N, CA, C and O atoms as CSV, one atom per row, in Angstrom:
chain,resi,resn,atom,element,x,y,z
A,1,MET,N,N,-14.375,23.343,1.246
A,1,MET,CA,C,-12.683,23.607,1.965
A,1,MET,C,C,-12.831,25.324,2.222
A,1,MET,O,O,-13.554,25.981,1.473
A,2,PRO,N,N,-12.227,25.836,3.122
A,2,PRO,CA,C,-12.530,27.168,4.118
A,2,PRO,C,C,-11.743,27.987,2.669
A,2,PRO,O,O,-12.048,29.149,2.401
A,3,TYR,N,N,-10.676,27.172,1.785
A,3,TYR,CA,C,-9.427,28.266,1.183
A,3,TYR,C,C,-10.313,29.035,0.332
A,3,TYR,O,O,-10.124,28.575,-0.794
A,4,ILE,N,N,-11.150,29.927,0.263
A,4,ILE,CA,C,-11.862,30.953,-0.589
A,4,ILE,C,C,-10.520,32.062,-0.742
A,4,ILE,O,O,-9.525,32.155,-0.023
A,5,LYS,N,N,-10.868,32.773,-1.838
A,5,LYS,CA,C,-10.254,33.860,-2.131
A,5,LYS,C,C,-9.845,35.167,-1.166
A,5,LYS,O,O,-10.788,35.684,-0.567
A,6,GLN,N,N,-8.612,35.698,-0.982
A,6,GLN,CA,C,-8.123,36.407,0.021
A,6,GLN,C,C,-9.458,37.611,0.019
A,6,GLN,O,O,-10.149,37.772,1.024
A,7,GLU,N,N,-9.645,38.280,-1.068
A,7,GLU,CA,C,-10.559,39.125,-0.749
A,7,GLU,C,C,-11.491,38.763,-0.264
A,7,GLU,O,O,-11.894,39.331,0.751
A,8,GLN,N,N,-12.182,37.673,-0.815
A,8,GLN,CA,C,-13.388,37.336,-0.286
A,8,GLN,C,C,-13.415,37.059,0.905
A,8,GLN,O,O,-14.551,36.947,1.366
A,9,ARG,N,N,-12.088,36.808,2.007
A,9,ARG,CA,C,-11.897,36.550,2.807
A,9,ARG,C,C,-12.094,37.649,3.903
A,9,ARG,O,O,-12.602,37.577,5.022
A,10,HIS,N,N,-11.571,38.609,3.270
A,10,HIS,CA,C,-11.502,39.951,4.019
A,10,HIS,C,C,-12.695,40.513,4.143
A,10,HIS,O,O,-13.047,41.086,5.175
A,11,PHE,N,N,-13.508,40.383,2.974
A,11,PHE,CA,C,-15.218,40.964,3.009
A,11,PHE,C,C,-15.946,40.434,4.130
A,11,PHE,O,O,-16.698,41.100,4.841
A,12,LEU,N,N,-15.686,39.175,4.263
A,12,LEU,CA,C,-16.361,38.252,4.836
A,12,LEU,C,C,-16.040,38.454,6.412
A,12,LEU,O,O,-16.867,38.024,7.216
A,13,ASP,N,N,-15.158,38.936,6.763
A,13,ASP,CA,C,-14.248,39.141,7.975
A,13,ASP,C,C,-14.840,40.707,8.405
A,13,ASP,O,O,-14.973,41.059,9.577
A,14,LYS,N,N,-15.095,41.378,7.481
A,14,LYS,CA,C,-15.507,42.491,7.791
A,14,LYS,C,C,-16.734,42.430,8.417
A,14,LYS,O,O,-16.920,42.888,9.545
A,15,HIS,N,N,-17.746,41.788,7.622
A,15,HIS,CA,C,-18.937,41.745,7.868
A,15,HIS,C,C,-19.597,40.343,9.139
A,15,HIS,O,O,-20.717,40.056,9.562
A,16,LEU,N,N,-18.487,39.903,9.320
A,16,LEU,CA,C,-19.596,38.746,10.413
A,16,LEU,C,C,-19.191,39.653,11.568
A,16,LEU,O,O,-18.172,40.273,11.876
A,17,ASP,N,N,-20.551,39.455,12.142
A,17,ASP,CA,C,-21.066,39.944,13.450
A,17,ASP,C,C,-21.624,39.196,14.179
A,17,ASP,O,O,-22.791,39.323,14.549
A,18,ILE,N,N,-20.355,37.713,14.696
A,18,ILE,CA,C,-21.088,36.691,15.250
A,18,ILE,C,C,-20.021,36.654,16.639
A,18,ILE,O,O,-18.792,36.619,16.572
A,19,PRO,N,N,-20.802,36.669,17.823
A,19,PRO,CA,C,-20.223,36.764,18.894
A,19,PRO,C,C,-18.909,35.296,19.398
A,19,PRO,O,O,-19.246,34.122,19.251
A,20,ARG,N,N,-17.884,35.571,19.807
A,20,ARG,CA,C,-16.868,34.275,20.053
A,20,ARG,C,C,-17.767,33.347,21.296
A,20,ARG,O,O,-18.108,33.590,22.453
A,21,PRO,N,N,-17.905,32.341,20.491
A,21,PRO,CA,C,-18.711,31.449,21.868
A,21,PRO,C,C,-17.693,31.049,22.879
A,21,PRO,O,O,-16.463,31.058,22.832
A,22,LYS,N,N,-18.533,30.699,23.802
A,22,LYS,CA,C,-18.033,30.444,25.138
A,22,LYS,C,C,-17.804,28.799,25.825
A,22,LYS,O,O,-17.086,28.576,26.800
A,23,ASP,N,N,-18.428,27.966,25.222
A,23,ASP,CA,C,-18.662,26.673,25.168
A,23,ASP,C,C,-19.064,26.124,23.934
A,23,ASP,O,O,-19.554,26.653,22.937
A,24,VAL,N,N,-18.710,24.763,24.240
A,24,VAL,CA,C,-19.350,24.090,23.011
A,24,VAL,C,C,-20.796,23.931,22.516
A,24,VAL,O,O,-21.215,23.736,21.375
A,25,GLY,N,N,-21.570,24.095,23.909
A,25,GLY,CA,C,-23.082,24.562,23.459
A,25,GLY,C,C,-23.559,25.541,22.166
A,25,GLY,O,O,-24.257,25.416,21.159
A,26,GLU,N,N,-22.634,26.741,22.909
A,26,GLU,CA,C,-22.724,27.778,22.175
A,26,GLU,C,C,-22.082,28.082,20.893
A,26,GLU,O,O,-22.305,29.139,20.302
A,27,LEU,N,N,-21.183,27.057,20.391
A,27,LEU,CA,C,-20.575,27.231,19.084
A,27,LEU,C,C,-21.440,26.133,17.856
A,27,LEU,O,O,-21.474,26.274,16.634
A,28,ASN,N,N,-22.139,24.945,18.790
A,28,ASN,CA,C,-23.229,24.713,18.530
A,28,ASN,C,C,-23.988,25.339,17.749
A,28,ASN,O,O,-23.839,25.393,16.528
A,29,TYR,N,N,-24.961,25.923,18.456
A,29,TYR,CA,C,-26.038,26.930,18.182
A,29,TYR,C,C,-25.430,28.048,17.061
A,29,TYR,O,O,-26.275,28.301,16.202
A,30,ILE,N,N,-24.443,28.607,16.920
A,30,ILE,CA,C,-24.029,29.544,15.808
A,30,ILE,C,C,-23.880,28.798,14.606
A,30,ILE,O,O,-24.288,29.215,13.522
A,31,ILE,N,N,-23.402,27.883,14.740
A,31,ILE,CA,C,-22.901,26.744,13.301
A,31,ILE,C,C,-24.160,26.291,13.337
A,31,ILE,O,O,-24.143,25.858,12.185
A,32,THR,N,N,-25.311,26.016,13.737
A,32,THR,CA,C,-26.971,25.474,13.420
A,32,THR,C,C,-27.731,26.913,13.100
A,32,THR,O,O,-28.611,26.883,12.240
A,33,GLN,N,N,-27.487,27.932,13.626
A,33,GLN,CA,C,-28.009,29.252,12.779
A,33,GLN,C,C,-27.514,29.685,11.642
A,33,GLN,O,O,-28.267,30.156,10.790
A,34,LEU,N,N,-26.014,29.586,11.425
A,34,LEU,CA,C,-25.736,29.888,9.968
A,34,LEU,C,C,-26.305,28.977,9.184
A,34,LEU,O,O,-26.965,29.440,8.254
A,35,CYS,N,N,-26.224,27.321,9.322
A,35,CYS,CA,C,-26.775,26.751,8.115
A,35,CYS,C,C,-28.725,26.803,8.296
A,35,CYS,O,O,-29.512,26.438,7.423
A,36,ARG,N,N,-29.022,27.250,9.401
A,36,ARG,CA,C,-30.373,27.881,8.962
A,36,ARG,C,C,-30.734,28.584,8.328
A,36,ARG,O,O,-31.809,28.480,7.737
A,37,ASP,N,N,-29.692,29.855,8.210
A,37,ASP,CA,C,-30.059,31.010,7.452
A,37,ASP,C,C,-30.240,30.563,6.559
A,37,ASP,O,O,-31.333,30.436,6.007
A,38,PHE,N,N,-28.772,30.063,6.039
A,38,PHE,CA,C,-28.501,30.017,4.359
A,38,PHE,C,C,-29.536,29.050,3.880
A,38,PHE,O,O,-29.741,29.065,2.667
A,39,LEU,N,N,-30.119,28.343,4.495
A,39,LEU,CA,C,-31.368,27.505,4.005
A,39,LEU,C,C,-32.594,28.194,4.203
A,39,LEU,O,O,-33.591,27.569,3.840
A,40,ALA,N,N,-32.766,29.261,4.660
A,40,ALA,CA,C,-33.614,29.823,4.903
A,40,ALA,C,C,-34.173,31.100,3.640
A,40,ALA,O,O,-34.623,32.206,3.937
A,41,SER,N,N,-34.021,30.662,2.489
A,41,SER,CA,C,-34.113,31.254,1.157
A,41,SER,C,C,-35.413,31.055,0.630
A,41,SER,O,O,-35.963,31.769,-0.209
A,42,GLY,N,N,-36.084,29.570,1.427
A,42,GLY,CA,C,-37.457,29.488,0.860
A,42,GLY,C,C,-37.524,28.405,-0.186
A,42,GLY,O,O,-38.490,27.645,-0.265
A,43,ARG,N,N,-36.207,28.332,-1.199
A,43,ARG,CA,C,-35.983,27.526,-1.932
A,43,ARG,C,C,-35.355,26.039,-1.563
A,43,ARG,O,O,-35.160,25.185,-2.427
A,44,ALA,N,N,-35.043,25.834,-0.039
A,44,ALA,CA,C,-34.383,24.860,0.198
A,44,ALA,C,C,-34.816,23.770,0.063
A,44,ALA,O,O,-35.586,23.435,0.963
A,45,GLY,N,N,-34.569,22.756,-1.021
A,45,GLY,CA,C,-34.737,21.529,-1.089
A,45,GLY,C,C,-33.985,20.351,-0.513
A,45,GLY,O,O,-33.462,20.380,0.601
A,46,TYR,N,N,-33.955,19.217,-1.404
A,46,TYR,CA,C,-33.006,17.983,-0.726
A,46,TYR,C,C,-31.400,18.320,-0.975
A,46,TYR,O,O,-30.453,18.157,-0.205
A,47,ALA,N,N,-31.435,18.899,-2.459
A,47,ALA,CA,C,-30.279,19.238,-2.676
A,47,ALA,C,C,-29.206,20.487,-1.977
A,47,ALA,O,O,-27.985,20.647,-1.953
A,48,GLU,N,N,-30.462,21.283,-1.417
A,48,GLU,CA,C,-29.774,22.162,-0.350
A,48,GLU,C,C,-29.032,21.831,0.857
A,48,GLU,O,O,-27.897,22.158,1.203
A,49,HIS,N,N,-29.826,21.185,1.367
A,49,HIS,CA,C,-29.902,20.395,2.779
A,49,HIS,C,C,-28.927,19.502,2.969
A,49,HIS,O,O,-28.253,19.424,3.996
A,50,ASN,N,N,-28.766,18.466,1.517
A,50,ASN,CA,C,-27.604,17.824,1.098
A,50,ASN,C,C,-25.827,18.782,1.174
A,50,ASN,O,O,-24.722,18.560,1.669
A,51,ALA,N,N,-26.308,19.589,0.570
A,51,ALA,CA,C,-25.137,20.237,0.216
A,51,ALA,C,C,-24.639,20.792,1.654
A,51,ALA,O,O,-23.464,20.650,1.994
A,52,VAL,N,N,-25.519,21.381,2.414
A,52,VAL,CA,C,-24.983,21.874,3.706
A,52,VAL,C,C,-24.704,20.501,4.908
A,52,VAL,O,O,-24.086,20.689,5.956
A,53,VAL,N,N,-25.081,19.627,4.649
A,53,VAL,CA,C,-24.628,18.316,5.157
A,53,VAL,C,C,-22.920,18.276,4.832
A,53,VAL,O,O,-22.010,18.271,5.661
A,54,GLY,N,N,-22.830,18.251,3.333
A,54,GLY,CA,C,-21.453,17.979,2.668
A,54,GLY,C,C,-20.607,19.082,3.347
A,54,GLY,O,O,-19.683,18.687,4.058
A,55,VAL,N,N,-20.782,20.263,3.234
A,55,VAL,CA,C,-20.189,21.306,4.127
A,55,VAL,C,C,-19.580,21.140,5.315
A,55,VAL,O,O,-18.379,21.293,5.541
A,56,LEU,N,N,-20.651,20.740,6.277
A,56,LEU,CA,C,-20.442,20.331,7.595
A,56,LEU,C,C,-19.466,19.631,7.835
A,56,LEU,O,O,-18.711,19.930,8.761
A,57,GLU,N,N,-19.204,18.254,6.850
A,57,GLU,CA,C,-18.770,16.904,6.908
A,57,GLU,C,C,-17.429,17.823,6.281
A,57,GLU,O,O,-16.717,18.057,7.257
A,58,CYS,N,N,-17.020,18.224,5.464
A,58,CYS,CA,C,-15.717,18.509,4.899
A,58,CYS,C,C,-15.143,19.682,5.770
A,58,CYS,O,O,-13.931,19.898,5.770
A,59,ALA,N,N,-16.055,20.472,6.545
A,59,ALA,CA,C,-15.300,21.445,7.091
A,59,ALA,C,C,-14.703,20.555,8.842
A,59,ALA,O,O,-13.916,21.156,9.574
A,60,LYS,N,N,-15.115,19.481,9.131
A,60,LYS,CA,C,-15.120,18.830,10.053
A,60,LYS,C,C,-13.794,17.752,9.800
A,60,LYS,O,O,-12.936,17.502,10.647
A,61,LEU,N,N,-13.853,17.237,8.540
A,61,LEU,CA,C,-12.737,16.333,8.189
A,61,LEU,C,C,-11.050,17.639,8.100
A,61,LEU,O,O,-9.880,17.476,8.444
A,62,GLU,N,N,-11.632,18.563,7.608
A,62,GLU,CA,C,-10.196,19.879,7.437
A,62,GLU,C,C,-9.976,19.847,8.702
A,62,GLU,O,O,-8.947,19.341,9.149
A,63,PHE,N,N,-10.962,20.413,9.510
A,63,PHE,CA,C,-10.588,20.589,10.995
A,63,PHE,C,C,-9.468,19.742,11.616
A,63,PHE,O,O,-8.384,20.123,12.058
A,64,TYR,N,N,-10.075,18.273,11.535
A,64,TYR,CA,C,-9.482,17.460,12.083
A,64,TYR,C,C,-8.083,17.275,11.356
A,64,TYR,O,O,-7.081,17.157,12.061
A,65,ARG,N,N,-7.979,17.245,10.028
A,65,ARG,CA,C,-6.795,17.217,9.415
A,65,ARG,C,C,-5.920,18.309,9.945
A,65,ARG,O,O,-4.809,17.970,10.353
A,66,ARG,N,N,-6.169,19.231,9.984
A,66,ARG,CA,C,-4.911,20.572,10.311
A,66,ARG,C,C,-5.003,20.951,11.594
A,66,ARG,O,O,-4.160,21.723,12.054
A,67,ALA,N,N,-6.091,20.443,12.404
A,67,ALA,CA,C,-5.624,21.334,13.828
A,67,ALA,C,C,-6.082,19.762,14.584
A,67,ALA,O,O,-5.108,19.633,15.327
A,68,VAL,N,N,-6.856,18.655,14.812
A,68,VAL,CA,C,-7.021,17.747,15.554
A,68,VAL,C,C,-5.611,16.813,15.701
A,68,VAL,O,O,-4.999,16.440,16.702
A,69,SER,N,N,-5.346,16.582,14.098
A,69,SER,CA,C,-4.163,15.496,14.070
A,69,SER,C,C,-3.008,16.123,14.082
A,69,SER,O,O,-2.034,15.372,14.019
A,70,VAL,N,N,-2.741,17.520,14.157
A,70,VAL,CA,C,-1.299,18.145,14.747
A,70,VAL,C,C,-1.300,18.052,16.361
A,70,VAL,O,O,-0.313,17.832,17.063
A,71,TYR,N,N,-2.662,18.274,16.803
A,71,TYR,CA,C,-2.701,17.949,18.392
A,71,TYR,C,C,-2.145,16.581,19.057
A,71,TYR,O,O,-1.570,16.416,20.133
A,72,GLU,N,N,-2.468,15.768,18.170
A,72,GLU,CA,C,-2.264,14.147,18.475
A,72,GLU,C,C,-1.192,13.753,18.527
A,72,GLU,O,O,-0.775,13.012,19.417
A,73,ASP,N,N,-0.165,14.421,17.027
A,73,ASP,CA,C,0.759,14.109,16.794
A,73,ASP,C,C,1.757,14.696,17.856
A,73,ASP,O,O,2.759,14.055,18.173
A,74,GLN,N,N,1.563,15.533,18.227
A,74,GLN,CA,C,2.182,16.200,19.741
A,74,GLN,C,C,1.890,15.675,20.802
A,74,GLN,O,O,2.672,16.012,21.691
A,75,LYS,N,N,1.000,14.899,21.170
A,75,LYS,CA,C,0.652,13.972,22.250
A,75,LYS,C,C,1.624,12.754,22.044
A,75,LYS,O,O,2.333,12.227,22.900
A,76,ARG,N,N,1.499,12.428,20.725
A,76,ARG,CA,C,1.972,10.842,20.636
A,76,ARG,C,C,3.526,11.252,21.075
A,76,ARG,O,O,3.977,10.720,22.090
A,77,ASP,N,N,4.452,12.304,20.233
A,77,ASP,CA,C,5.521,12.444,20.408
A,77,ASP,C,C,5.879,12.707,22.075
A,77,ASP,O,O,6.858,12.153,22.574
A,78,LEU,N,N,4.951,13.640,22.912
A,78,LEU,CA,C,5.160,13.478,24.092
A,78,LEU,C,C,5.264,12.118,25.157
A,78,LEU,O,O,6.094,11.770,25.997
A,79,ASN,N,N,4.271,11.682,24.774
A,79,ASN,CA,C,3.641,10.423,25.571
A,79,ASN,C,C,3.943,9.247,25.114
A,79,ASN,O,O,3.623,8.273,25.796
A,80,GLY,N,N,4.656,9.051,23.807
A,80,GLY,CA,C,5.081,7.586,23.101
A,80,GLY,C,C,3.670,7.293,22.038
A,80,GLY,O,O,2.536,7.751,21.898
A,81,GLU,N,N,4.582,6.187,21.390
A,81,GLU,CA,C,3.475,5.328,20.113
A,81,GLU,C,C,2.699,4.744,20.728
A,81,GLU,O,O,2.945,4.239,21.823
A,82,VAL,N,N,1.470,4.691,20.072
A,82,VAL,CA,C,0.494,3.081,21.013
A,82,VAL,C,C,0.738,2.506,19.664
A,82,VAL,O,O,1.588,1.668,19.967
A,83,TYR,N,N,0.559,2.376,18.284
A,83,TYR,CA,C,0.474,1.921,17.195
A,83,TYR,C,C,1.688,1.330,16.853
A,83,TYR,O,O,2.516,2.219,16.659
A,84,THR,N,N,2.221,0.062,16.671
A,84,THR,CA,C,3.510,-0.523,16.433
A,84,THR,C,C,3.644,-1.268,15.586
A,84,THR,O,O,4.747,-1.772,15.377
């Protein structure tokens, strides 16, 4: 989950020097590089690789729950229910 303590957020936000992606290709590249940098310790075995996959999956699910589903609800309200 992205819900780390506020002081951790402020510290990370101050030190993040990542350009804003202009398209989904750049977004994918930036995410990939962050994962590779995390694993670059030289000690990255199966557990660490598996943990990164878990983080990506949880981030995906939380993004869907908090952003995509809200958008879908708005479109359902605007255009009408499909599931009856």
